[in-house]
N, C-alpha and C positions, 0 to 999 in steps of 0.2 A: 018304726023308720031306723035305720043305724045312723048314729051322729060320729063325726069325726072331730078331733081337735084340729084347730086351724094349722095349717102347715107353715113351716118356717120358710124364709126365702131360699135357703140351701135345700130344702127338701122339694120345694117347688122345681128348681133348678135340676135337681136329681131326677125326678119323675119326668120331666120334660126331655131330658138327655137320653133316658132310657126308652122313650117313644120314639127315638129317631134311628136310622141305620147306622151301623157302626162306624163309617167313614164319616157322616156328617157329625156324628156325636164327638168324634176324635177331633175333628177339625174346630169345634167350638171349644173342647177342653184345651187344644192347644194355645188359645188366645187369652188363658186365665193366668193370673200371676200365681207362684207356687203357693202361697197360702190358701188361696182360693181353691186352687185345684185340689190341695189336702183335704180341704172342708168338704168340696163337693164329693170326691172319692169316698171319702169316710162315710157321708150320709148315704150315698147309694148303696153301700155294703150294710148299713144298718137299717134301711127301709124294710126288710125281708119282703114278704108278700104284699103287693100293692093292690088293695081294693079299687074297684072301678069309680067308686065315690072320691078317693084319693087322686084318682088321675082327673077326673073332672075339677076338683078343687086347684089342682097345679095350673091347669089350662086356665081357669077362671083368675087365678092369681096374676098370671101373665097378662091377661086381658085387662084386668085393673090397673097394672103398673103402667100398661101402655097408654091407658086413659089419661094417665097423670103425667108422665114422662114424654110420650110421643116417641118421635125418632128425629135426630138433629139432620140437618141437611149437609153439615161440613164434610167434605170429602166424598160426597155421594157417589160421583161418577168414578172417582178413583177405587173406590170400595166395590162398586158394580163390576168395574173393569176387571179388578183383581179376581172377584169371585168366578167371572164368566172364563177368563184366562185359565183359572184353575180347573175349570170344568172341561173346557175344550181345547186348550194349549194357547200358547201367546198369538201365535200368528191369526189363528181363526178368532181368538177372542178380540184382538185388535180390529180385524174387519168388521165384526159384530159391533163394536163399540162405535165405529166409524158410522154404521148405520143408525144406532141408537141415539148417539150423541155426537153428530157430525162436527161439532166444534172442540169436542174432547182431544181428537188427535191433531197434533201440529201440522200445518199445512204443508212444510216443507218434505217432512217425512213422508205423507201420503203421496206427495209429487214424486218422490224419490222411487216409490213402488213402479211408476211408469217407465222409468228409466232403464236402458239395458245394463246388463252386469258390466259390460266394457266402459260405459260412461260412469256409473256408480264407482268403479274401481279407481277410474282416474280422478275423482272427487275426493276420496278418502284414502289413498293409497299411502300418503305421508303421514297419517295420524297415528296417533297412539293405539297400541293394540286394544285397549280398553274402549276407547271410542269406536273402533272397527267392529269389536265384538258387540257392542250395544245395537249399532245399526243392523248387523247381520241377523239378530234376533228379531228384529222388526220387519224383515223383508221374508218373501217366501221362500221356503227351503231351497227350491231349486235355483234361484237367483243366489241366495246366500252361498250356496255351494260353489256356483261358478266364480263368484269373488274370491272366495276362500282359495280356490285352485289358483287364482292370479297373483297372490301374494306371495312375497319372497319365502323362501325356506326357513329363513330365521324368524320372520314374523308370524308364520302361519301357526307353528305349535303354540306360540304366545296367545294368539287370539283364541284358539280352540280351548286352551286352558282357562282363561278368562270366561268363555261361554259356559265352561262346565262348571265353574265355580259362582257362577252370577246367581245372585238372588234377587231381592227387590231392588227396582230401579227407581230412584227418586224422581220427583217431577222436575226439579232443577237440573238434573241431568239430562233428562229428556228434553226439556227446553234449550239447554246448552246445546245438543245434538241438533236440533231444529233450527237454531241460528246459524250453526255451522254451515248445514246444508244450504239454508237460505243463501249465505254468503257466496256459496260455492257456485250454486245453480245460477244464481245471478249473473255472477262473472264468467260463467260459461255460456249461456243462453240469453242474457239480458233479463228485463225485469218481468217480461213474458216468457216465463221459464219453459212451458210447454204450450202447444197448441193442440188440443184435443178434440176430437170429433172430426167432421168434414165429411164429403161425399162419399169417399171410399168406406169410412167406417160406417156410414148409414148403410150402404149398399152392402156391406158385409153382413150387417145384421138382417137385412131383409132376405138376403140369399140363405142365411141359416134357419130363419123362421118358415112357418108354414106357407104353402104356396099362396093362398089367398091373402096373407098379409101385404105382399107387394102389390096385389092387384087391388087392395082397398086404400093403402097408403099414398102410393105414387099419384093416382089421380087427384086424391085430397090435397096433397102438396102442390101439384101444378095450377090447382085453382087460386092458390095464393101467391105462388112463385115458381112459373114457368121455367126459369132458366135453373133454377136450383134441382127441380124435378129432372130435368134432362141431365144436369151433371151426375145425380145419384143414377139414373138409368143407365148414363154410359159406364159407370164403375161397375154395374151388375153384370155387363159382358165379361165374362171371364173366360180365359182360354179353355178352362175345364168343360164350360158350357158347351163348347164346339164338339166334344166327345159325344154328345147325345144326340147330334145331327143324325138325320137318316141317310141311307146311302145316297139318294138322289140329291139332296142338299149339300151333303159333303162334297159329291163330284162337282157340284156347280161352283162350290167355293174354290176348290182346288184348280179349276181351270183359270182362275185370275190370279193364283198365288204364286210369286216368284219363288223358283226352286230353292235358291240359296236361303230365302227367309223360313222356307218349309223345312229345310234340313237343319238349319241353326234352331229354329223352334222345337222341332221333334227331339233334338239332342237332349232337351232337359226334361222328357218323357222317359218313363221305364216301358218295356215292350207292351205292356197291357195299354197304357195311355196311347202308344202309337198306332196301335192296330185299327182303331176306326179310321184313321187316314189311309192306312194300307189297304184296307178293305175296299176304298172307294176307287182305288186305281187298279190298272192292270197288273197282272202277275210281273210283266218285264218292269214296268214303271216302280212298283214298289220295292223289287230286287235292287233297283239302281239307286233309290233313294236309301236304301238299308246300308248299302255299299259305302255311299257318300257320308251317311253318319258315322260309320265305323272308321272311316279315314279320318275324320275331323279329330284334331287335338282336344284337349279340354279347354272350354270355354268359359269367359266370365259369365257369372249369373246375369249381369246386367245385358250383354248381348243377347242371351236367349229370351231374357225378358222383352226386349226391343224387338225382337223378331216375332214373339208371340203378340205383342201389342200391334204390330203392324197387320198382322193377319185378323186380329180382333176387330180392327178399324175396318177392314176390307169386309168382313162377315157382318158388321153392323150396316155398312152402307147397302149391302146386298138385301138385308133384312128390311131397312127402310125403303128400298125398291119394291119389295114384295117378293123378291126372287128366291128367298131362302126363309125359313121360320127358325128362329132362336128362342129359347125360355119356354114358357107356359104354352101348353098346347092349344089354348082357345084363342091365340094370337095376340094376347096381351103383351105389351111392351116389346114389340118387334119392329 
């Protein structure tokens, strides 16, 4: 059996580093002091061919050291956050840390992610470029880009320059930004800065999920809160769902729809979206509606939405009366 002289700490470190991928090893070397880096580099070159026994000894040495020293808790979340951010980028890294350690991210910064770019811009437009740069780095890229575009021409390049030069951000800086946002959000919206959730959000999730989700979820909610179930169900009737009506049900609906409401509602759809309505009309009636749509000036989105909601309410009444079927083919939630 071959015997080996015990490895020094520097030799253990050298062997361990050579077991890693180049990028990983370089990351560790970058954390050493100059004298430590010189010692480890010299040792790596001097080791020559490394026998399997020395590899095992190096690993055993680290295991023994770990049994004595352990790993300190100090700044653990900050270190994990830095490593994850380095691996997947700052935006994805912060999102992951919010799931891993929900209390690690300041609450106001997380709330800011829900605000529109226009509102966020109004909160920080008077701030120093450094503050704006830090916030932009903590937002999704698309939102940050819209805020950047809203900045004045003098401020914009200064913010971009600071983003390009940004290194590590101290926890004190993040806390300062969190406090600033907390004050601005409270002044703008009150202490209840955001109302998250609601029947519409719940309905949107159900609409996006598989069909059987709504069929299982709504009856279960109705047993506990019938009013809430009805509120969610009402939001599930979207104008787009009317495009799936068969010709018979569409024709029945159109008999009760005011022509002006129909013209205004269809103005908000492209030709493909309008076609199911035209297909249920006579050629003459369809041509007349098309002409009216062409003659309409540009409308406010709210006017189109109101007209569509009126038609949705009518469709819902007809569905409740059993005259048309909307939604699931098995008749659920109509």
